[in-house]
C-alpha positions in Angstrom: 36.5 20.1 -14.4 34.1 22.8 -15.5 32.8 20.6 -18.3 32.0 17.8 -15.9 30.0 20.1 -13.6 28.0 21.4 -16.6 27.2 17.9 -17.7 26.2 17.1 -14.1 23.8 20.1 -13.8 22.3 19.4 -17.2 21.7 15.8 -16.4 20.2 16.7 -13.0 17.9 19.3 -14.5 16.7 16.8 -17.1 15.0 14.8 -14.3 13.0 17.8 -13.0 9.9 16.9 -15.0 9.9 13.5 -13.3 9.8 15.4 -10.0 6.7 17.4 -11.2 5.0 14.2 -12.3 5.6 12.5 -9.0 4.4 15.6 -7.1 1.2 15.7 -9.2 0.7 12.0 -8.7 0.9 12.5 -4.9 -1.5 15.4 -5.2 -4.1 13.2 -7.0 -3.5 10.2 -4.6 -4.2 12.6 -1.7 -7.5 13.7 -3.2 -8.4 10.2 -4.1 -7.8 9.0 -0.5 -9.9 12.0 0.7 -12.7 11.0 -1.6 -12.8 7.4 -0.3 -12.6 8.5 3.4 -15.4 11.1 2.8 -17.5 8.4 1.2 -17.1 6.1 4.2 -18.0 8.8 6.6 -21.0 9.8 4.5 -22.1 6.2 4.5 -21.9 6.0 8.3 -23.7 9.3 8.7 -26.5 8.1 6.3 -26.8 4.8 8.2 -27.2 6.7 11.4 -29.8 9.0 9.7 -31.7 6.0 8.3 -31.8 4.3 11.7 -32.9 7.5 13.5 -35.7 8.2 10.9 -36.9 4.6 11.1 -36.9 4.6 14.9 -38.8 8.0 14.9 -41.6 6.9 12.5 -41.9 3.4 14.1 -42.2 5.0 17.5 -45.0 7.3 16.3 -46.9 4.6 14.5 -46.5 2.1 17.4 -47.8 4.7 19.8 -50.9 5.1 17.6 -51.2 1.3 17.3 -51.1 0.8 21.1 -53.6 3.6 21.7 -56.1 2.3 19.2 -55.8 -1.3 20.6 -56.1 0.0 24.2 -59.3 1.9 23.3 -60.9 -1.1 21.6 -60.1 -3.3 24.6 -61.1 -0.9 27.3 -63.6 1.7 25.9 -67.1 0.6 26.6 -68.4 2.6 23.7 -67.1 0.0 21.2 -69.0 -2.9 22.8 -72.0 -0.6 23.1 -71.9 0.3 19.4 -71.9 -3.3 18.4 -74.2 -4.9 21.0 -76.6 -2.3 22.4 -80.2 -2.5 21.3 -80.9 1.3 21.9 -81.8 3.6 19.0 -79.2 3.9 16.2 -78.7 7.7 16.7 -77.6 7.3 20.4 -75.1 4.6 19.4 -73.7 6.6 16.5 -73.3 9.8 18.5 -71.4 8.0 21.3 -69.2 6.3 18.7 -68.5 9.6 16.8 -67.5 11.3 20.0 -65.1 8.4 20.7 -63.6 8.7 17.2 -63.3 12.5 17.6 -61.5 12.2 20.9 -59.0 9.7 19.4 -58.3 12.1 16.5 -57.9 15.1 18.9 -55.5 13.3 21.2 -53.5 11.8 18.4 -52.8 14.6 15.8 -51.1 12.2 13.3 -54.5 10.5 12.7 -56.2 12.0 9.6 -59.5 10.0 9.7 -61.1 7.0 11.4 -64.1 5.0 10.4 -65.7 1.9 12.0 -67.5 -0.9 10.1 -70.3 -3.0 11.6 -70.8 -6.2 9.7 -74.2 -7.1 11.2 -76.0 -4.3 9.3 -73.3 -3.3 6.9 -72.9 0.2 8.3 -69.8 2.4 8.1 -69.5 5.2 10.7 -67.0 8.0 10.2 -66.2 11.0 12.4 -68.9 13.0 10.8 -71.7 10.7 9.4 -72.6 7.1 8.6 -72.8 5.2 5.3 -74.0 1.9 4.0 -71.2 -0.3 3.1 -72.3 -0.4 -0.6 -72.1 3.4 -0.9 -68.9 3.9 1.0 -66.0 4.9 -1.3 -63.5 2.9 0.6 -65.5 -0.3 0.3 -62.9 -2.3 -1.7 -60.3 -1.8 1.0 -62.8 -3.0 3.7 -63.7 -6.1 1.7 -60.0 -6.8 1.2 -59.2 -6.5 4.9 -62.2 -8.7 5.8 -61.1 -11.5 3.4 -57.4 -11.1 4.0 -57.0 -9.7 7.6 -53.7 -8.0 8.4 -52.5 -6.4 11.6 -49.7 -4.4 10.0 -49.9 -0.9 8.6 -50.9 -0.9 5.0 -48.9 0.2 2.0 -49.5 3.6 0.5 -53.0 3.8 -0.9 -55.6 6.5 -1.9 -58.5 7.1 0.5 -61.7 8.9 -0.5 -64.4 9.6 2.0 -66.4 12.2 0.0 -66.4 11.8 -3.7 -66.2 15.5 -4.5 -63.3 16.0 -2.2 -61.0 13.7 -4.1 -58.6 11.1 -2.8 -55.5 11.6 -0.6 -52.5 9.2 0.0 -52.7 7.5 3.3 -51.4 4.5 5.3 -54.0 2.5 7.2 -54.1 0.4 10.3 -57.0 -2.1 10.6 -58.1 -3.6 13.9 -60.9 -6.2 14.3 -63.7 -6.0 16.8 -63.2 -8.1 18.9 -59.5 -7.5 18.5 -58.5 -11.1 17.5 -61.5 -12.4 15.6 -63.1 -9.5 13.6 -66.4 -11.2 14.3 -68.5 -8.0 14.7 -66.7 -5.5 12.6 -63.5 -3.6 12.2 -61.9 -0.1 12.8 -59.8 1.5 10.1 -57.5 4.4 11.0 -55.8 6.5 8.3 -52.7 8.6 8.6 -51.8 10.9 5.7 -48.4 10.2 4.3 -47.4 13.8 4.2 -48.0 14.1 7.9 -44.9 12.0 8.4 -42.7 14.7 6.9 -42.5 16.9 10.0 -41.2 14.0 12.0 -38.2 13.8 9.6 -37.6 17.5 8.7 -35.1 18.2 11.5 -33.0 15.1 10.8 -31.3 16.1 7.5 -30.7 18.9 5.1 -32.6 18.3 1.8 -30.0 20.5 0.0 -27.3 17.8 0.6 -29.2 14.6 1.5 -32.4 12.8 0.7 -34.7 10.2 2.3 -36.8 7.7 0.4 -39.4 5.8 2.3 -40.6 2.8 0.4 -43.5 0.6 1.4 -43.6 -3.2 0.8 -44.8 -2.6 -2.8 -41.9 -0.2 -3.6 -44.0 2.9 -3.5 -42.5 6.1 -2.1 -44.6 6.9 1.0 -43.5 10.5 1.1 -44.2 11.2 -2.6 -46.7 14.0 -3.3 -50.0 13.0 -4.9 -49.6 12.1 -8.5 -45.8 12.4 -8.3 -43.0 9.8 -8.3 -40.5 11.9 -6.3 -40.5 12.5 -2.6 -42.0 16.0 -2.0 -40.6 18.2 -0.7 -37.3 16.4 -1.2 -35.4 18.0 -4.1 -32.5 16.2 -5.7 -33.8 12.8 -4.9 -33.7 11.5 -8.4 -32.9 8.0 -9.5 -29.3 8.9 -10.3 -28.4 9.3 -6.7 -26.4 6.6 -4.9 -28.1 4.9 -2.0 -25.7 5.0 1.0 -27.9 3.3 3.6 -30.9 1.0 3.6 -32.9 0.0 6.7 -36.1 -2.1 6.8 -38.5 -1.8 9.7 -39.4 -5.1 11.5 -42.6 -3.4 12.6 -44.0 -2.0 9.3 -41.9 -3.8 6.7 -41.1 -0.5 5.1 -37.7 0.4 3.8 -35.8 3.7 4.3 -33.1 4.7 1.8 -30.8 7.6 2.4 -28.0 9.1 0.4 -26.4 12.4 -0.8 -28.4 14.6 -3.1 -27.5 15.1 -6.7 -25.1 18.1 -7.2 -23.8 18.3 -3.6 -20.1 18.8 -3.0 -19.6 15.3 -1.7 -21.4 13.8 -4.8 -19.2 15.9 -7.0 -16.0 14.6 -5.3 -17.2 11.0 -5.5 -18.0 11.4 -9.2 -14.4 12.4 -9.9 -13.0 9.3 -8.3 -12.6 7.4 -11.6 -11.1 10.5 -13.3 -8.5 10.8 -10.6 -7.7 7.1 -10.7 -7.1 6.9 -14.4 -5.2 10.2 -14.4 -2.9 8.7 -11.7 -2.2 5.7 -13.9 -1.5 8.0 -16.8 0.9 10.0 -14.7 2.8 6.8 -13.6 3.1 5.7 -17.1 4.2 9.1 -18.2 6.8 9.3 -15.4 8.3 5.9 -16.3 8.3 6.8 -20.0 10.0 10.1 -19.3 12.8 8.6 -17.2 13.5 6.0 -20.0 13.4 8.7 -22.6 15.7 11.1 -20.7 18.2 8.4 -19.8 18.4 7.3 -23.4 18.8 10.9 -24.6 21.6 11.5 -22.2 23.8 9.2 -24.3 23.2 11.4 -27.4 25.4 14.3 -28.4 25.5 17.3 -26.0 24.0 19.5 -28.7 20.9 17.3 -29.0 20.5 17.3 -25.2 20.7 21.1 -25.1 18.1 21.4 -27.9 15.8 19.1 -26.1 16.2 21.0 -22.8 15.4 24.3 -24.6 12.3 22.8 -26.2 11.2 21.5 -22.9 11.7 24.9 -21.2 9.7 26.7 -23.9 6.9 24.1 -23.5 6.8 24.5 -19.7 6.7 28.3 -20.1 3.6 28.0 -22.2 2.0 25.6 -19.7 2.7 27.9 -16.7 1.9 31.5 -17.5 3.6 33.9 -15.2 6.5 31.6 -14.4 9.8 32.7 -16.1 11.7 30.1 -18.2 13.9 27.9 -16.1 12.1 28.8 -12.9 10.8 25.3 -12.3 11.4 25.6 -8.5 8.9 28.3 -8.3 6.4 25.9 -9.8 7.2 23.3 -7.1 6.8 26.0 -4.4 3.4 27.0 -5.8 2.3 23.3 -5.8 3.4 22.8 -2.2 1.6 26.0 -1.1 -1.6 24.6 -2.6 -1.2 21.3 -0.8 -0.6 23.1 2.5 -3.7 25.2 2.0 -5.7 22.1 1.3 -4.3 20.4 4.5 -5.3 23.5 6.5 -8.8 23.3 5.2 -9.1 19.7 6.1 -7.9 20.4 9.7 -10.5 23.1 10.0 -13.2 20.7 8.7 -12.0 18.0 11.1 -12.3 20.3 14.1 -15.9 21.3 13.0 -16.9 17.6 12.6 -15.2 16.5 15.9 -18.4 16.8 17.9 -20.4 14.7 15.4 -17.7 12.0 15.3 -17.8 11.8 19.1 -21.5 11.3 19.1 -21.3 8.7 16.3 -18.5 6.8 18.2 -20.7 6.8 21.3 -23.7 5.6 19.2 -21.6 2.7 17.9 -20.6 1.7 21.5 -24.2 1.7 22.7 -25.4 -0.3 19.7 -22.5 -2.7 19.9 -21.7 -2.3 16.2 -18.1 -1.6 17.0 -15.8 -3.6 19.3 -13.4 -1.3 21.1 -10.5 -2.5 23.2 -8.7 -0.4 25.9 -5.9 0.4 23.4 -8.5 1.5 20.8 -10.2 3.6 23.5 -7.0 5.4 24.3 -6.4 6.1 20.6 -9.9 7.4 20.1 -9.9 9.6 23.2 -6.6 11.2 22.1 -8.3 12.0 18.8 -11.4 13.4 20.6 -9.3 15.3 23.1 -10.9 13.5 26.1 -9.5 11.7 29.1 -7.6 8.5 28.0 -8.5 6.3 31.0 -11.8 4.4 30.7 -12.1 3.6 34.4 -15.6 2.7 35.5 -18.7 3.9 33.7 -22.4 3.2 33.6 -25.0 4.2 31.0 -28.1 6.1 31.8 -31.2 7.0 29.7 -33.2 10.2 30.4 -36.7 9.9 28.9 -39.0 12.9 28.7 -42.4 12.1 30.1 -45.4 12.8 28.0 -43.3 13.9 25.1 -46.2 14.1 22.7 -48.0 16.6 24.8 -44.9 18.7 25.1 -44.4 18.8 21.3 -48.0 19.8 20.9 -47.7 22.5 23.5 -44.4 24.1 22.3 -43.0 24.9 18.9 -40.2 22.8 17.4 -37.7 25.6 18.2 -38.8 25.8 21.8 -38.6 22.0 22.2 -35.0 22.1 20.9 -34.2 24.8 23.4 -35.6 22.8 26.2 -33.5 19.8 25.2 -30.4 22.0 25.0 -31.2 23.2 28.5 -31.5 19.7 29.8 -28.2 18.6 28.2 -26.4 21.7 29.6 -27.8 21.1 33.1 -26.6 17.5 32.9 -23.1 18.6 32.0 -23.0 21.2 34.8 -24.3 18.7 37.5 -21.8 16.1 36.3 -18.9 18.6 36.7 -20.1 19.5 40.2 -19.9 15.8 41.1 -16.5 15.3 39.5 -18.0 13.0 36.8 -17.4 13.0 33.1 -20.4 12.3 30.7 -21.0 11.5 27.1 -24.4 12.3 25.8 -26.5 11.5 22.7 -30.1 12.2 21.8 -30.9 8.6 20.6 -34.5 9.4 19.9 -36.7 12.5 20.1 -37.5 11.9 23.8 -34.5 9.9 25.0 -31.1 11.4 26.0 -28.5 8.6 26.4 -25.3 9.1 28.4 -22.4 7.4 29.9 -21.2 8.6 33.3 -17.5 8.1 34.2 -16.9 7.8 37.9 -13.9 9.7 39.3 -10.7 8.0 38.2 -9.4 7.6 41.7 -12.3 5.1 42.4 -10.5 1.8 43.0 -11.8 0.2 46.2 -15.2 -1.6 45.9 -16.7 0.4 48.8 -15.4 3.6 47.3 -17.0 2.7 44.0 -20.3 2.0 45.6 -20.2 5.4 47.2 -19.4 7.1 43.9 -22.3 5.2 42.2 -24.7 6.4 44.9 -23.4 10.0 44.4 -23.9 9.7 40.7 -27.4 8.4 41.2 -28.1 11.3 43.6 -26.8 13.7 41.0 -29.1 12.4 38.4 -32.0 12.6 40.9 -31.0 16.3 41.4 -31.1 16.8 37.7 -34.6 15.2 37.6 -35.8 17.6 40.3 -34.2 20.6 38.6 -35.9 19.8 35.3 -39.3 19.5 37.0 -38.8 22.9 38.8 -37.2 25.0 36.0 -38.2 23.5 32.7 -41.8 22.7 33.6 -41.8 19.1 32.4 -40.7 15.7 33.9 -38.2 13.1 33.1 -37.7 9.4 34.0 -34.1 8.2 34.3 -33.0 4.6 33.9 -29.6 3.5 35.1 -27.6 0.4 34.0 -24.8 -1.4 35.9 -21.2 -0.1 36.0 -18.7 -1.6 33.6 -15.0 -1.5 33.3 -14.4 -1.9 29.5 -15.8 0.0 26.4 -17.2 -3.1 24.8 -19.5 -3.7 27.8 -21.2 -0.3 27.5 -23.8 -1.9 25.2 -24.9 -4.2 28.1 -25.2 -1.3 30.5 -27.3 0.5 27.9 -29.7 -2.4 27.5 -30.0 -2.5 31.3 -30.8 1.2 31.4 -33.5 0.7 28.7 -34.8 -2.2 30.7 -35.1 0.1 33.8 -36.9 2.7 31.7 -39.4 0.0 30.7 -40.6 -0.2 34.3 -42.0 3.3 34.1 -45.3 1.9 33.1 -45.5 0.1 36.4 -43.7 2.5 38.8 -44.8 5.7 37.2 -42.7 8.5 35.7 -40.6 11.3 37.2 -38.3 8.8 38.9 -34.7 7.5 38.9 -34.9 3.7 38.3 -31.8 1.5 38.7 -32.2 -1.8 36.9 -30.5 -3.9 39.6 -32.9 -2.6 42.3 -35.8 -3.7 40.2 -34.4 -7.2 39.6 -33.8 -7.6 43.4 -37.5 -7.1 44.2 -39.1 -9.4 41.6 -39.6 -12.3 44.0 -41.4 -15.4 42.8 -42.6 -13.7 39.6 -38.9 -13.4 38.6 -38.4 -17.2 39.2 -41.4 -17.9 36.9 -40.0 -15.5 34.2 -36.6 -17.1 34.5 -38.2 -20.5 33.8 -40.0 -19.0 30.8 -36.7 -17.5 29.5 -35.0 -20.9 29.9 -37.9 -22.7 28.1 -37.7 -20.3 25.1 -33.9 -20.6 24.9 -34.1 -24.4 24.8 -37.1 -24.5 22.4 -35.5 -22.3 19.8 -32.3 -24.5 19.6 -34.4 -27.7 19.4 -33.2 -29.0 22.8 -35.7 -31.5 24.2 -35.1 -30.3 27.7 -37.7 -27.6 27.1 -40.3 -30.2 28.0 -38.7 -30.6 31.5 -38.6 -26.9 32.0 -42.3 -26.6 31.0 -43.2 -29.3 33.5 -41.2 -27.5 36.1 -43.0 -24.3 35.3 -46.4 -26.0 35.9 -45.2 -27.5 39.1 -44.2 -24.1 40.4 -47.6 -22.7 39.4 -49.4 -25.5 41.3 -47.1 -24.9 44.3 -47.8 -21.2 44.4 -51.5 -21.6 43.7 -51.7 -19.1 40.9 -55.1 -17.8 40.0 -56.6 -18.2 36.6 -55.9 -14.5 35.8 -52.3 -14.9 36.8 -52.0 -18.1 34.8 -53.4 -16.4 31.7 -51.0 -13.5 32.1 -48.0 -15.8 32.6 -48.7 -18.0 29.6 -49.5 -14.9 27.5 -46.0 -13.8 28.3 -44.6 -17.2 27.3 -46.4 -17.0 24.0 -45.2 -13.4 23.5 -41.6 -14.5 24.1 -41.9 -17.4 21.7 -43.5 -15.1 19.1 -40.5 -12.7 19.3 -38.1 -15.6 18.9 -39.9 -17.1 15.9 -40.2 -13.8 14.1 -36.4 -13.5 14.3 -36.0 -16.8 12.4 -36.2 -17.5 8.7 -39.3 -16.4 6.9 -40.7 -19.9 6.4 -40.3 -20.7 10.1 -42.1 -17.6 11.1 -44.9 -18.3 8.7 -45.3 -21.8 10.0 -45.4 -20.5 13.6 -48.1 -17.9 12.8 -50.2 -20.3 10.7 -50.2 -23.4 12.9 -48.8 -22.9 16.5 -49.6 -19.4 17.5 -53.5 -19.5 17.0 -53.7 -22.8 18.8 -51.7 -21.6 21.8 -53.7 -18.4 22.1 -56.9 -20.4 22.0 -55.8 -22.9 24.7 -54.8 -20.1 27.1 -58.2 -18.5 26.8 -60.4 -21.7 27.0 -58.6 -24.1 29.4 -60.5 -25.4 32.5 -57.7 -27.0 34.5 -53.9 -26.7 34.8 -53.6 -30.3 33.8 -55.5 -29.8 30.6 -53.5 -26.7 29.8 -50.2 -28.5 30.3 -51.3 -31.4 28.1 -52.4 -29.2 25.3 -49.5 -26.8 25.3 -47.0 -29.7 25.4 -48.7 -31.3 22.4 -48.9 -28.1 20.4 -45.3 -27.2 21.0 -44.0 -30.7 20.4 -45.8 -30.9 17.0 -44.5 -27.5 16.0 -41.0 -28.5 17.1 -41.0 -31.5 14.8 -42.1 -29.5 11.8 -39.6 -26.7 12.6 -36.8 -29.2 12.6 -37.9 -30.6 9.3 -37.7 -27.1 7.8 -34.3 -26.6 9.3 -33.0 -29.8 7.8 -34.1 -28.7 4.3 -32.0 -25.5 4.5 -28.6 -25.4 2.7 -26.6 -24.3 5.8 -28.5 -26.4 8.4 -25.6 -28.8 8.9 -23.0 -26.0 9.0 -25.0 -24.0 11.6 -25.5 -27.2 13.6 -21.7 -27.7 13.6 -21.2 -24.1 14.7 -23.6 -24.6 17.6 -21.9 -27.9 18.6 -18.5 -26.1 18.4 -19.8 -23.3 20.7 -21.2 -25.8 23.2 -17.8 -27.5 23.4 -15.5 -24.4 23.3 -17.7 -21.8 25.1 -15.0 -21.5 27.9 -12.5 -20.1 25.4 -12.5 -16.3 26.1 -11.3 -15.7 22.5 -14.5 -17.3 21.0 -16.0 -14.8 18.6 -17.8 -14.5 15.3 -14.5 -13.9 13.5 -13.0 -17.0 15.0 -16.0 -19.1 14.0 -15.9 -17.5 10.5 -12.3 -18.6 10.1 -13.0 -22.1 11.5 -16.0 -22.8 9.2 -15.0 -20.7 6.2 -17.9 -18.1 6.4 -18.0 -14.4 6.8 -18.6 -13.4 10.4 -21.6 -11.2 9.7 -23.2 -13.7 7.4 -22.7 -16.5 9.9 -24.4 -14.3 12.6 -27.4 -13.8 10.2 -27.7 -17.6 9.5 -27.4 -18.4 13.2 -30.2 -16.0 14.1 -32.4 -17.3 11.3 -31.8 -20.9 12.4 -32.3 -20.5 16.2 -34.0 -17.0 16.6 -31.2 -15.8 18.9 -28.1 -13.7 18.4 -24.7 -15.3 18.6 -23.6 -13.3 21.7 -26.8 -14.1 23.6 -26.5 -17.8 22.9 -22.9 -17.8 24.0 -23.8 -15.9 27.2 -26.5 -18.5 28.0 -24.0 -21.3 27.6 -21.5 -19.7 29.8 -24.0 -18.7 32.6 -25.5 -22.2 32.6 -22.0 -23.7 33.0 -21.2 -21.2 35.8 -24.4 -22.1 37.7 -23.4 -25.8 37.6 -19.9 -25.0 39.0 -21.4 -22.8 41.7 -23.8 -25.4 42.8 -21.7 -28.6 42.4 -18.2 -27.3 43.4 -16.6 -25.1 46.0 -14.4 -23.3 43.5 -13.8 -19.6 44.1 -15.9 -17.2 42.0 -12.9 -16.0 40.1 -12.0 -19.6 39.1 -15.7 -20.2 38.0 -15.5 -17.1 35.9 -12.3 -18.2 34.1 -13.7 -21.7 33.5 -16.8 -20.2 32.1 -15.0 -18.0 29.5 -14.7 -14.7 31.4 -11.2 -13.3 32.1 -12.5 -10.4 34.2 -14.4 -11.3 37.4 -16.1 -7.9 37.3 -17.5 -8.7 33.8 -18.6 -12.1 35.0 -20.4 -10.7 38.0 -22.2 -8.1 35.9 -23.3 -10.6 33.2 -24.3 -13.2 35.9 -26.4 -10.7 37.8 -28.1 -9.5 34.7 -29.1 -13.1 33.8 -30.1 -14.4 37.2 -31.0 -11.3 39.2 -28.3 -12.0 41.9 -24.5 -12.1 42.1 -22.6 -15.4 41.8 -21.9 -15.4 45.6 -25.6 -14.8 46.5 -26.7 -17.5 44.0 -24.4 -20.0 45.7 -25.6 -19.1 49.2 -29.3 -19.1 48.3 -29.1 -22.5 46.8 -27.0 -23.9 49.8 -29.8 -22.7 52.2 -32.5 -24.3 50.1 
């Protein structure tokens, strides 16, 4: 009996090394998984950084672009400089003063000069030159022969030969603005002046940003250097985690982790851990086979092998007595517990960032979240599980550029913190819950959750009014205590997480009316839509025309004819007519720029100049209708020929036909279409937008709303039934989308058309 127990214990102890091998394997798998998850989170954070950096620089450059264009169009000194017959000194002085004022009010501008072609004179902010003697003459000649309205790539600019050159980006505007007949204005921004815009967005010790122009040059590189100063650890060996290209400038932003950071070190060990895990698995299997085989050998041989193993383990683990293998296991588990505790502490520290990133994904619509997903995420974020009813609001700081010039960066951050804190306090006073996120430097986005006991429609309306009143109180408090003003845009209330992106777009749309209504206001998007009147009807016709034209539906001609009939009926003035059709051209231009490159090029080369010319020179409405119809019809034919030559034209056509047939299916989605037609969902979305210049979700919404209009006008079905037959399971979602598209609720739409 004793002999059997001894054999049992020895056999059991012979498998102890397998236990150590398996434990080590789990240890390495744990760190390998951690490495992968860390890499995914780093990629998401870098994507967010790239988008934020791109939005910040684009916003700054667009502001300069708009200001320069506005000055050329409205400042009489420009026309005086090119047309006045007074003495040259008077013209130059007035123009130099104008240039100086532009540079003072826009600190990013480094230099401005204006070229007059009639007498080949170049005027800077300090003196004048002849075109032949001006150091920047090659660039002027290039822009004159190959005009471009976009920001230039990085180039070296020299005004005074002794002072040397400096790297700049340039914006060129013709005078007049569209023809460059009399001359041009060139505005230069030093590339190193863009660095302060980005300095607060990332830590150069752990991350880097590369800003590449269309030629692949690094805009942020120091003069004569290939690396982005002052961005250390941005060498070519770093992995690029995120790449974003600006539709406005055509420049590309690349972000990633700097060489030598902790995350980079963890990622570099991924392959080592992987192969070490394979080796451990092979070693474990081999050891089990080896020990099993040896157990059939004489006992003496087994004992000698165990003794040899014990000695070897003692040498590998200093401080652990022979035969004390359990102490080794205990030490290993203690190390694993310590690592787990460190991960929990890191998770708690990063929870706030993860909340903001989750909210960012909801606003951008890059992540679809169901109610079940919402509950799971809220549990992780330690927030209320019930979604209830929420709306998105956007708080925009008025005259933000002036505030930044008045206060230091630290003071501006403190003012923003005070604004965020005041928002949270006021929300708590009104029993509301808010999410907040500084989306851009001057815009604080938030979602306001109404009290969870809000169920009755009348009660919900009352709570929405209270929330709007609370935001108005916040606006007044900011004006009184923080000494600056804000404008607040409010979107419609929604009852599902995936609809927050629509409410966010409505809030941004409301903010856009600040230019008309003025700042320091609370603007609700629905109240603006309700007051648009006949202008809104004209705009709706324009939206319908653009939607039909981009998908090659010949009904666009009927809509265009209807638009002209409405204009004749309302007796629009020439100025109103020009504005209306300029808006039509603008909407068409936005659509065409979203299509494939060859389609956009054809539009800019053939259709766009002709349309702009006709809108300026027409004499009668009848002539304008005839010319616009002819130009658009000719372009439509050529556009269809381009589409038919593409590889996926027939597939995308089938996708569109499938959507037009099955739009009432509430489960219709990119994933469903991808499975049906054998394409990746994201790739299918990209092809669809290039083909028709519209997103998949917007095209699907247009189909559903058009069908809903027909049912409301031609049948007496209840609104809930109309919603279900149009692809909407929730009447609330249907009402919100319908009101956003038409400006009125489904019931009001039916009643208005019954009266007419």
